[in-house]
N, C-alpha and C positions, 0 to 999 in steps of 0.2 A: 789789423788793429783791434785792440781789446774793445769790447762793447761795454757800455755802462748804462745801467737802467735805474730809473727812479720809480718807486711803486708805493702807493698809499692805499689803505683799507679802511672800511668803516664797520660799525656794529650792525647786527641783524635787524634792520628796520627798513621800511619802504616809505619814501616821501615823494610828493609831486608838487611842483611849483608852476603856476601859470603866470607868464609875464608877457604883456603886449601881444596876446594871441599865440605865444609859444608855450609848449608844455615841456618841462624838463623833469623827467622821472628819475628819481634816485633809488636804485635798488641796492641797498648797502649790504645785503646778504651776498649778492653776486654783482657788485658794482661794475660799471664799465671802465675797463682799463684802457687808457689812451697812451700810445707810444709811437715813436718812429721805429721802423723795423725793415731790415733788408730780406730779400729771398736768397736762395743758394747761388743765384747768378749775379748778385750784387745790385739788383734793382731796388729802388727805395719806395717805401710805403708809409703812409699814415694809417695806423691801425687802431681798431677798438675790439677788445676781447672781454668777455665775462670771465670771472675767475675759475669757472668750471671748464674753461677751455673753448667755449662757444665763440666763434668769430662773428662779430657784428658787422665789421667792414674792414676792408683793406684797400685804401685809395692810393693809386700810384701817384708819386710826386717826382719832380725832375731832379731835385737836389736832396742830399742827405740832411736830415734834421737832427737836432740835438735835444732840446727840452720841449715840453708841451705844456700849455697852461690853459685850463678850462675857465670859461666865463662864470662868474659867481651866480648868475641867475638864468641865463639862457643856454640852450643846447649848442654852444659854440666852443671851439677850441682852436688855439693857434699853435701850430707845429712850427717851431722856430728853426730857421736854417742854421746849420753848423758852420762856424767860421771857416772860410770867408764867403759864405753863401750870400747871394743877392736876392734870395727868395725865401719867404715864409708862407705858410698856408693856413687859411681860415677854413675850418671844416665844420659841417653840421654833424654834431656828435651823435645824432639819432640814427643816421644811415650812412655817414661818411661822404656825403655830397661835398665836393670841393666848391666852396662859395667864392673864394677869391685867392688869386696868387698875389701876395703882398710883395711888391718889388721895392727894394731899397732905392733911394736916390742914386744917381750915377756915381757920386763920390762918397758913397757909404756902403758898408756891408754889415751883415748881422754877425753877432758873436755867440749866438746859440741860446740865449736866455731872454725871458720877458716875464712880465706880471700884469694882470688886470688890477685896476683899482677896485675896491670893494663896491663902489657904485655901479660898476660895469660899464661906465661911460668912457673909460680911458685904458689904453694899453701902453706899457713902457717897455722898450727893448734896448739892450746894450748893443752899441754899434761902433764901428771904426770909421773915423774920418780919413778917407784915403787921400784927400788933398793935402792933409797935414798928418802923414802916416803915424798911426798909433794913438792919436788924440781920441780919447774916449768920449762918446756922446750917448745920451739917452734919446732915442727916437720916441716921440710922444704921438700916439695915434688915437683919434677920436672914433668911437664905435657908432656907426650909423646903420641901424637895422642889421642887414646881412653883409655889411662891408665895413672896412676900417680905412680911415683917411688920415694921412700924416698931417699933423697940425703944427708941430714945432719940435724943437730939440733943446736939450740942456747938456752942459758939460758934466762929465763924471769926475772932473778934477783929477784925472789920472790917465794912464796909458793902458790900453788893452783891457777894457772892462770885461768881466765874465759874468758870473751870477749876480743877481740882485734879488732881494727879498724885502718884504714889508716888516717894519718894526711894529710892536703891538698897537701903537696909536693909529695905524692904518694910513698915516699921512707922511711918514718918514721912511725913506728907502735906505737900505744898507747895500753898498755896492763893493764887490771885490774887484779892484783894479789889478789885473795880473801883472802889469808893469812891462809887458813884452810888446815891442813894436813889430808889426807885420805890415807888409805891403798890400796892395789892392787885391790881388788874386792869389795870394800865397800864404802858407802856414810857416814859412821860414822866419826864424827869429832874427831880427836885424840889429838888436841892441843888447846882445847877451851880456856884454861887459858894462852896460849902463842901464840896467833894468831899474824900474821905479814902481815896485808893487806897493799898494796901499789899501787900507780899509776906509771907506768914506761913508759918512751919514749925510744925507741931504734931504731937504723937504722936496716934495714932489713938484714944486714950482721951480726947482733948480737951485734954491738957496743952499749953499754949503754950510753944514752944521759942524762937522769935524772931519779931519783927515789924519790918520795915524799910520805909521810904518813900523815894520819889524826891523831889528838891527841888520839882518842878513839881506843884502841887496839882491841876491839871486833867488830869494825864496818867494816864488810867485803865488800870490793869494788868489785862489780859484773858486772854491765852492763854499757854501755857507749853510748854517742852520741857525734858526732863531727860536729861542724859548719864549713862553708866554710872559715871563718876567722881564724880557728884554735882553737876556744873555745872548750874545752872538758868539758862535764858534766858527772858525774858518779852517779849511784844509788847504795845505800848500803843495806845490810841486817844485822841488828844488832843482835848479838848472846849473849848479856849480859842480865842484869836484865830488864824485860819488863817495869819497871817504870823509867828506865834511860832516860834522854832527849838527845838521840843521834841524831846528824844531819844526816838525811838519804839521803841527796843530797849534792854533792860537785862540785865545778867548778874550772877549771884552764883556766883563760883568757890568751891570748898571753902576754908574758912578766911578768906574775904574778904567785904567788905560788898557789898550790893546797889547797883549803880552803873550808869551809862550804858554801853552798848556803843559802841565807837568807830565811829560811823556817818558815812560820807562825806556831805557836803552835797548832792551830786547825788542820791544815793540817798534821803536824807531828803526832799528836795523832791518826788521822784517818788512817794513813799509818800502824799503829800497828807494828812498827819496821821493815817494809819490803817494798821495792820497787821492781817492776818487770822490765818493759821495758821503755826506754826513746827514744825520737826522737826530733830533732830540725828542724824547718821550717825556712830555710834561708831567704826566701823572706818576710815572715810575722814576722820574728824575734821572734818566739815563741818556748818555750820548753814545751813538753808534757811528763807526767810521769803517769804510771799506778800504782795503789795501790790495788791489788786484795784482800788483807785482809780487806780493808775498803770499797771495792766495789766503788771506786772513780777513775776518771781520772782528773788530774789537768793540767792546762795550765797557764804558766807564760810568761810574757814579758822577753825575754832573756837578754836584756840590763838593764832594770830597776829592774828586779826581782819582779815586781808587779804581783800578782795573777790576771789573766784575767778572768778565769772561772773554773768551775768544773762540771762534770756530774756524775750521778749515773749510774753504770754499773756493775751488779753482776759478780764477778770473772773476772774483766777486766784483760787483759793480754798484748798482743803486741800492739805497736803503731808505725806508720810511717807517714811521711809527704806526702801529695798530694797537687795538685795545690791550692785547695780551703781550705785546712786545714789538717786534719789527718784522718787516718783510725785506728780504735781501735777494737781489738778482745775480745771475752769473752769465757772463758772455759766452761761456762754453757749455753750461749745464742748465739745471732747472732753477727756477725761482724758489725760494724757501721761506717758510714762516718760522721765526725764532720766538718761542714762548719764553718770556723773561720773568714770569710771575713766581717761579719756584726758586729754590736754592741753586739748582743747576739749570742752566738754559738748555732748551730742547729745540732742535730744528727739524722740520718736516717739509717734504717737497710740496709745492703747489701744482695744481693741474693746469699748467700753462705750457704752450709750446716751448721747447728748449732751444736756447741759442738764438743768434741773429737779432736780438733786441738791441736798440741803440741806448744812449746814455741815460735817459730819464723816462719815467712813466708817471701818469696821474690817474686817479680814479674819480669818477663822477657818478 
């Protein structure tokens, strides 16, 4: 299976924060990269690397993880189990100590994504209600020192929720409901002819604010990017006829409906009905999208929707904004830095181990 990686970078500064006896050091010249990663024998790890390739930790975990999310103030990170995992892992990001195996309730499993609230007191994870298969819920976990305790849950008002992110107000969540029903311990799609994908905005207390759908019933809304001005872009995975002309990107600008992003036909065909990761560069006003089936990374002007450039990268996966452009990962090759500041975009390899990275990475 193709690996997908999410990676973010900072500028060359060093900062340290002390909170409640903890010290979180941020080395943004060589920040700590957090990701799930396998070894050549298929064993699963939660890992931390510096960008120069120095390994800080590689903690064995029982189940494959998907996304990872760092605490805003403390040296903690949650490695979220990949659907249909029943485990996620709370890690000390200073040395990789496994602090807690976070088990889902018996009738729930994780969907691979989560986010901390800016206060650091709460963690929200997308989950499946296996007693009512496909019903999406947000598991709400209270952070208590070096542990997390499940406090409550809210409906995602949809089926098969995947990624969730904060809107700029920090109190509203945007949730990509993929619309695909799966059973308790399976990735098999059970409702392929009756999918219900949607994009939902809800307050973190569970109050539904809006729910919108694209016209194509089999266009599963999966991954998200949110701009500082509140623009939301989603990437889809189309489960219908491979010859259908499904819009694989959609956008919701402030005050406007959720609708197809104007995608050129050549780019749509190259994507082969599948997008992986998305990122928005607020300063450069660029949107980057990876298309691993087509081995291409695309870059659009977020405001005009003009295609700015595309690069060839086999099995490209994760993408995230950095000061000069984007970092893009590859499941088969090296992670790359793409400088978008000039007329022509330039990509160069990063000094990270090649291959075997999972879907997303974060830096602290």
